[in-house]
N, CA, C and O atoms as a GROMACS GRO file, in nm:
protein
  308
    1UNK      N    1   1.873   0.501  -1.274
    1UNK     CA    2   1.785   0.572  -1.227
    1UNK      C    3   1.763   0.582  -1.110
    1UNK      O    4   1.864   0.546  -1.049
    2UNK      N    5   1.639   0.630  -1.005
    2UNK     CA    6   1.724   0.611  -0.882
    2UNK      C    7   1.632   0.500  -0.831
    2UNK      O    8   1.550   0.432  -0.893
    3UNK      N    9   1.670   0.499  -0.697
    3UNK     CA   10   1.593   0.356  -0.670
    3UNK      C   11   1.459   0.357  -0.656
    3UNK      O   12   1.406   0.263  -0.715
    4UNK      N   13   1.387   0.426  -0.601
    4UNK     CA   14   1.236   0.401  -0.617
    4UNK      C   15   1.214   0.344  -0.758
    4UNK      O   16   1.121   0.264  -0.770
    5UNK      N   17   1.290   0.376  -0.870
    5UNK     CA   18   1.250   0.381  -1.046
    5UNK      C   19   1.261   0.223  -1.012
    5UNK      O   20   1.156   0.159  -1.002
    6UNK      N   21   1.393   0.156  -0.993
    6UNK     CA   22   1.424  -0.012  -0.998
    6UNK      C   23   1.283  -0.080  -0.862
    6UNK      O   24   1.187  -0.157  -0.869
    7UNK      N   25   1.333  -0.015  -0.778
    7UNK     CA   26   1.205  -0.082  -0.745
    7UNK      C   27   1.108  -0.114  -0.786
    7UNK      O   28   1.072  -0.231  -0.777
    8UNK      N   29   1.031  -0.014  -0.847
    8UNK     CA   30   0.908  -0.035  -0.916
    8UNK      C   31   0.893  -0.167  -1.035
    8UNK      O   32   0.825  -0.263  -1.070
    9UNK      N   33   0.987  -0.105  -1.057
    9UNK     CA   34   1.053  -0.196  -1.222
    9UNK      C   35   1.020  -0.318  -1.185
    9UNK      O   36   0.927  -0.384  -1.231
   10UNK      N   37   1.107  -0.355  -1.086
   10UNK     CA   38   1.056  -0.528  -1.021
   10UNK      C   39   1.046  -0.546  -0.946
   10UNK      O   40   1.132  -0.618  -0.894
   11UNK      N   41   0.889  -0.481  -0.833
   11UNK     CA   42   0.841  -0.465  -0.732
   11UNK      C   43   0.888  -0.654  -0.682
   11UNK      O   44   0.967  -0.683  -0.592
   12UNK      N   45   0.822  -0.744  -0.759
   12UNK     CA   46   0.881  -0.841  -0.642
   12UNK      C   47   1.010  -0.933  -0.638
   12UNK      O   48   0.987  -1.050  -0.607
   13UNK      N   49   1.167  -0.891  -0.670
   13UNK     CA   50   1.222  -0.922  -0.652
   13UNK      C   51   1.267  -0.846  -0.507
   13UNK      O   52   1.335  -0.910  -0.427
   14UNK      N   53   1.210  -0.654  -0.466
   14UNK     CA   54   1.245  -0.603  -0.373
   14UNK      C   55   1.110  -0.577  -0.241
   14UNK      O   56   1.142  -0.506  -0.146
   15UNK      N   57   1.026  -0.612  -0.243
   15UNK     CA   58   0.907  -0.653  -0.187
   15UNK      C   59   0.802  -0.736  -0.189
   15UNK      O   60   0.722  -0.771  -0.276
   16UNK      N   61   0.825  -0.774  -0.018
   16UNK     CA   62   0.793  -0.947   0.031
   16UNK      C   63   0.644  -0.906   0.031
   16UNK      O   64   0.590  -0.832   0.113
   17UNK      N   65   0.585  -0.968  -0.077
   17UNK     CA   66   0.389  -0.994  -0.036
   17UNK      C   67   0.399  -1.084   0.055
   17UNK      O   68   0.488  -1.167   0.069
   18UNK      N   69   0.267  -1.058   0.144
   18UNK     CA   70   0.192  -1.177   0.293
   18UNK      C   71   0.021  -1.112   0.265
   18UNK      O   72  -0.029  -1.002   0.291
   19UNK      N   73  -0.046  -1.261   0.188
   19UNK     CA   74  -0.096  -1.239   0.131
   19UNK      C   75  -0.302  -1.186   0.302
   19UNK      O   76  -0.413  -1.134   0.315
   20UNK      N   77  -0.186  -1.266   0.369
   20UNK     CA   78  -0.249  -1.152   0.466
   20UNK      C   79  -0.310  -1.065   0.504
   20UNK      O   80  -0.406  -1.085   0.579
   21UNK      N   81  -0.273  -0.937   0.461
   21UNK     CA   82  -0.226  -0.804   0.451
   21UNK      C   83  -0.307  -0.736   0.442
   21UNK      O   84  -0.297  -0.630   0.503
   22UNK      N   85  -0.418  -0.761   0.366
   22UNK     CA   86  -0.572  -0.676   0.287
   22UNK      C   87  -0.607  -0.717   0.421
   22UNK      O   88  -0.603  -0.626   0.504
   23UNK      N   89  -0.646  -0.852   0.468
   23UNK     CA   90  -0.733  -0.841   0.551
   23UNK      C   91  -0.682  -0.789   0.705
   23UNK      O   92  -0.716  -0.674   0.734
   24UNK      N   93  -0.614  -0.851   0.790
   24UNK     CA   94  -0.582  -0.777   0.853
   24UNK      C   95  -0.609  -0.563   0.863
   24UNK      O   96  -0.697  -0.495   0.916
   25UNK      N   97  -0.455  -0.519   0.767
   25UNK     CA   98  -0.581  -0.443   0.754
   25UNK      C   99  -0.693  -0.316   0.707
   25UNK      O  100  -0.720  -0.197   0.728
   26UNK      N  101  -0.730  -0.420   0.639
   26UNK     CA  102  -0.902  -0.417   0.627
   26UNK      C  103  -0.931  -0.497   0.760
   26UNK      O  104  -0.913  -0.606   0.706
   27UNK      N  105  -0.963  -0.533   0.901
   27UNK     CA  106  -0.977  -0.521   0.993
   27UNK      C  107  -0.959  -0.371   1.091
   27UNK      O  108  -1.030  -0.270   1.098
   28UNK      N  109  -0.850  -0.403   1.149
   28UNK     CA  110  -0.744  -0.297   1.187
   28UNK      C  111  -0.845  -0.194   1.120
   28UNK      O  112  -0.933  -0.168   1.202
   29UNK      N  113  -0.858  -0.142   1.030
   29UNK     CA  114  -0.951   0.038   0.970
   29UNK      C  115  -1.110  -0.013   1.063
   29UNK      O  116  -1.168   0.064   1.140
   30UNK      N  117  -1.147  -0.121   1.042
   30UNK     CA  118  -1.295  -0.154   1.095
   30UNK      C  119  -1.269  -0.057   1.248
   30UNK      O  120  -1.326   0.052   1.250
   31UNK      N  121  -1.219  -0.080   1.324
   31UNK     CA  122  -1.190  -0.075   1.461
   31UNK      C  123  -1.104   0.095   1.461
   31UNK      O  124  -1.081   0.157   1.565
   32UNK      N  125  -1.069   0.146   1.324
   32UNK     CA  126  -0.988   0.302   1.373
   32UNK      C  127  -0.890   0.308   1.409
   32UNK      O  128  -0.847   0.391   1.489
   33UNK      N  129  -0.790   0.159   1.322
   33UNK     CA  130  -0.634   0.164   1.410
   33UNK      C  131  -0.514   0.146   1.260
   33UNK      O  132  -0.418   0.070   1.268
   34UNK      N  133  -0.536   0.208   1.160
   34UNK     CA  134  -0.508   0.193   1.045
   34UNK      C  135  -0.434   0.355   0.950
   34UNK      O  136  -0.480   0.454   0.893
   35UNK      N  137  -0.300   0.300   0.982
   35UNK     CA  138  -0.298   0.458   0.850
   35UNK      C  139  -0.155   0.442   0.849
   35UNK      O  140  -0.089   0.369   0.922
   36UNK      N  141  -0.102   0.544   0.727
   36UNK     CA  142   0.052   0.544   0.644
   36UNK      C  143   0.137   0.601   0.694
   36UNK      O  144   0.085   0.584   0.804
   37UNK      N  145   0.204   0.644   0.712
   37UNK     CA  146   0.321   0.707   0.729
   37UNK      C  147   0.396   0.671   0.645
   37UNK      O  148   0.427   0.555   0.620
   38UNK      N  149   0.456   0.829   0.560
   38UNK     CA  150   0.548   0.769   0.456
   38UNK      C  151   0.628   0.914   0.399
   38UNK      O  152   0.574   1.022   0.374
   39UNK      N  153   0.738   0.886   0.390
   39UNK     CA  154   0.768   1.065   0.315
   39UNK      C  155   0.815   1.037   0.130
   39UNK      O  156   0.906   1.093   0.069
   40UNK      N  157   0.722   0.938   0.079
   40UNK     CA  158   0.762   0.899  -0.040
   40UNK      C  159   0.639   0.938  -0.113
   40UNK      O  160   0.525   0.923  -0.069
   41UNK      N  161   0.678   0.999  -0.250
   41UNK     CA  162   0.532   1.068  -0.288
   41UNK      C  163   0.443   0.962  -0.309
   41UNK      O  164   0.457   0.840  -0.304
   42UNK      N  165   0.330   1.046  -0.339
   42UNK     CA  166   0.202   0.946  -0.399
   42UNK      C  167   0.194   0.839  -0.483
   42UNK      O  168   0.114   0.751  -0.451
   43UNK      N  169   0.246   0.829  -0.566
   43UNK     CA  170   0.328   0.797  -0.695
   43UNK      C  171   0.338   0.667  -0.662
   43UNK      O  172   0.272   0.568  -0.693
   44UNK      N  173   0.453   0.689  -0.576
   44UNK     CA  174   0.546   0.569  -0.572
   44UNK      C  175   0.472   0.473  -0.457
   44UNK      O  176   0.509   0.357  -0.439
   45UNK      N  177   0.400   0.514  -0.407
   45UNK     CA  178   0.321   0.489  -0.231
   45UNK      C  179   0.214   0.425  -0.334
   45UNK      O  180   0.155   0.325  -0.292
   46UNK      N  181   0.189   0.462  -0.437
   46UNK     CA  182   0.024   0.418  -0.458
   46UNK      C  183   0.082   0.286  -0.503
   46UNK      O  184   0.041   0.181  -0.454
   47UNK      N  185   0.171   0.289  -0.590
   47UNK     CA  186   0.272   0.093  -0.682
   47UNK      C  187   0.298  -0.007  -0.646
   47UNK      O  188   0.297  -0.120  -0.696
   48UNK      N  189   0.338   0.060  -0.499
   48UNK     CA  190   0.384  -0.064  -0.371
   48UNK      C  191   0.223  -0.106  -0.289
   48UNK      O  192   0.193  -0.221  -0.257
   49UNK      N  193   0.143   0.005  -0.269
   49UNK     CA  194   0.074   0.005  -0.173
   49UNK      C  195  -0.038  -0.104  -0.313
   49UNK      O  196  -0.074  -0.221  -0.298
   50UNK      N  197  -0.054  -0.051  -0.385
   50UNK     CA  198  -0.126  -0.170  -0.520
   50UNK      C  199  -0.074  -0.285  -0.542
   50UNK      O  200  -0.143  -0.378  -0.583
   51UNK      N  201   0.038  -0.296  -0.522
   51UNK     CA  202   0.124  -0.437  -0.539
   51UNK      C  203   0.117  -0.538  -0.449
   51UNK      O  204   0.136  -0.659  -0.461
   52UNK      N  205   0.071  -0.438  -0.314
   52UNK     CA  206   0.092  -0.526  -0.170
   52UNK      C  207  -0.057  -0.616  -0.162
   52UNK      O  208  -0.080  -0.709  -0.085
   53UNK      N  209  -0.140  -0.566  -0.251
   53UNK     CA  210  -0.316  -0.582  -0.242
   53UNK      C  211  -0.362  -0.650  -0.368
   53UNK      O  212  -0.478  -0.672  -0.404
   54UNK      N  213  -0.252  -0.678  -0.428
   54UNK     CA  214  -0.307  -0.767  -0.600
   54UNK      C  215  -0.267  -0.878  -0.553
   54UNK      O  216  -0.149  -0.910  -0.543
   55UNK      N  217  -0.405  -0.976  -0.507
   55UNK     CA  218  -0.409  -1.101  -0.493
   55UNK      C  219  -0.487  -1.182  -0.578
   55UNK      O  220  -0.609  -1.187  -0.564
   56UNK      N  221  -0.397  -1.279  -0.709
   56UNK     CA  222  -0.512  -1.352  -0.774
   56UNK      C  223  -0.645  -1.418  -0.700
   56UNK      O  224  -0.760  -1.426  -0.743
   57UNK      N  225  -0.578  -1.475  -0.545
   57UNK     CA  226  -0.691  -1.505  -0.524
   57UNK      C  227  -0.731  -1.484  -0.394
   57UNK      O  228  -0.647  -1.412  -0.339
   58UNK      N  229  -0.826  -1.515  -0.317
   58UNK     CA  230  -0.876  -1.420  -0.186
   58UNK      C  231  -0.970  -1.316  -0.234
   58UNK      O  232  -1.017  -1.298  -0.347
   59UNK      N  233  -0.991  -1.229  -0.086
   59UNK     CA  234  -1.094  -1.125  -0.102
   59UNK      C  235  -1.044  -1.030  -0.186
   59UNK      O  236  -0.933  -0.989  -0.154
   60UNK      N  237  -1.097  -0.980  -0.291
   60UNK     CA  238  -1.067  -0.870  -0.324
   60UNK      C  239  -1.049  -0.712  -0.259
   60UNK      O  240  -1.130  -0.627  -0.297
   61UNK      N  241  -0.960  -0.680  -0.176
   61UNK     CA  242  -0.965  -0.526  -0.148
   61UNK      C  243  -0.828  -0.482  -0.188
   61UNK      O  244  -0.718  -0.534  -0.207
   62UNK      N  245  -0.905  -0.307  -0.197
   62UNK     CA  246  -0.854  -0.213  -0.226
   62UNK      C  247  -0.775  -0.162  -0.133
   62UNK      O  248  -0.820  -0.161  -0.018
   63UNK      N  249  -0.615  -0.097  -0.161
   63UNK     CA  250  -0.662  -0.046   0.015
   63UNK      C  251  -0.664   0.109   0.014
   63UNK      O  252  -0.626   0.184   0.104
   64UNK      N  253  -0.725   0.143  -0.122
   64UNK     CA  254  -0.773   0.344  -0.082
   64UNK      C  255  -0.932   0.207   0.024
   64UNK      O  256  -0.922   0.221   0.146
   65UNK      N  257  -1.020   0.128  -0.008
   65UNK     CA  258  -1.136   0.144   0.020
   65UNK      C  259  -1.079   0.051   0.206
   65UNK      O  260  -1.154   0.010   0.295
   66UNK      N  261  -0.956   0.050   0.201
   66UNK     CA  262  -0.925  -0.020   0.396
   66UNK      C  263  -0.920   0.131   0.453
   66UNK      O  264  -0.911   0.146   0.575
   67UNK      N  265  -0.926   0.234   0.372
   67UNK     CA  266  -0.870   0.347   0.445
   67UNK      C  267  -0.850   0.441   0.325
   67UNK      O  268  -0.739   0.471   0.280
   68UNK      N  269  -0.991   0.494   0.269
   68UNK     CA  270  -1.022   0.616   0.141
   68UNK      C  271  -0.926   0.710   0.192
   68UNK      O  272  -0.828   0.736   0.122
   69UNK      N  273  -0.936   0.758   0.287
   69UNK     CA  274  -0.820   0.849   0.384
   69UNK      C  275  -0.674   0.839   0.428
   69UNK      O  276  -0.620   0.913   0.511
   70UNK      N  277  -0.605   0.718   0.352
   70UNK     CA  278  -0.460   0.720   0.371
   70UNK      C  279  -0.398   0.832   0.314
   70UNK      O  280  -0.277   0.846   0.334
   71UNK      N  281  -0.484   0.946   0.221
   71UNK     CA  282  -0.375   0.966   0.162
   71UNK      C  283  -0.396   1.131   0.142
   71UNK      O  284  -0.352   1.209   0.057
   72UNK      N  285  -0.502   1.150   0.285
   72UNK     CA  286  -0.578   1.247   0.315
   72UNK      C  287  -0.588   1.392   0.313
   72UNK      O  288  -0.664   1.481   0.276
   73UNK      N  289  -0.409   1.364   0.402
   73UNK     CA  290  -0.290   1.530   0.500
   73UNK      C  291  -0.171   1.522   0.400
   73UNK      O  292  -0.063   1.472   0.432
   74UNK      N  293  -0.203   1.586   0.251
   74UNK     CA  294  -0.068   1.539   0.194
   74UNK      C  295   0.059   1.648   0.283
   74UNK      O  296   0.038   1.757   0.336
   75UNK      N  297   0.199   1.567   0.274
   75UNK     CA  298   0.273   1.669   0.367
   75UNK      C  299   0.417   1.643   0.280
   75UNK      O  300   0.495   1.556   0.239
   76UNK      N  301   0.388   1.794   0.286
   76UNK     CA  302   0.483   1.840   0.162
   76UNK      C  303   0.634   1.904   0.314
   76UNK      O  304   0.619   1.962   0.422
   77UNK      N  305   0.770   1.848   0.235
   77UNK     CA  306   0.912   1.918   0.363
   77UNK      C  307   0.911   2.053   0.312
   77UNK      O  308   0.985   2.138   0.360
   0.00000   0.00000   0.00000
């Protein structure tokens, strides 16, 4: 399979989570200072972002709630 498929199959092995990330991005969004730049497709990015924002403890923040327009400008090569 592709590198992205292997990554998504084992996110804890390849993606480092920081419990402060949702709060940081939420605060940055409040002052209009957050955006996401990626050349990855929506499906892959959604899985990564959902994983990064999924914490058992602490406030529940979804990445779409931080910035609902995160994917509002799809770029195609």
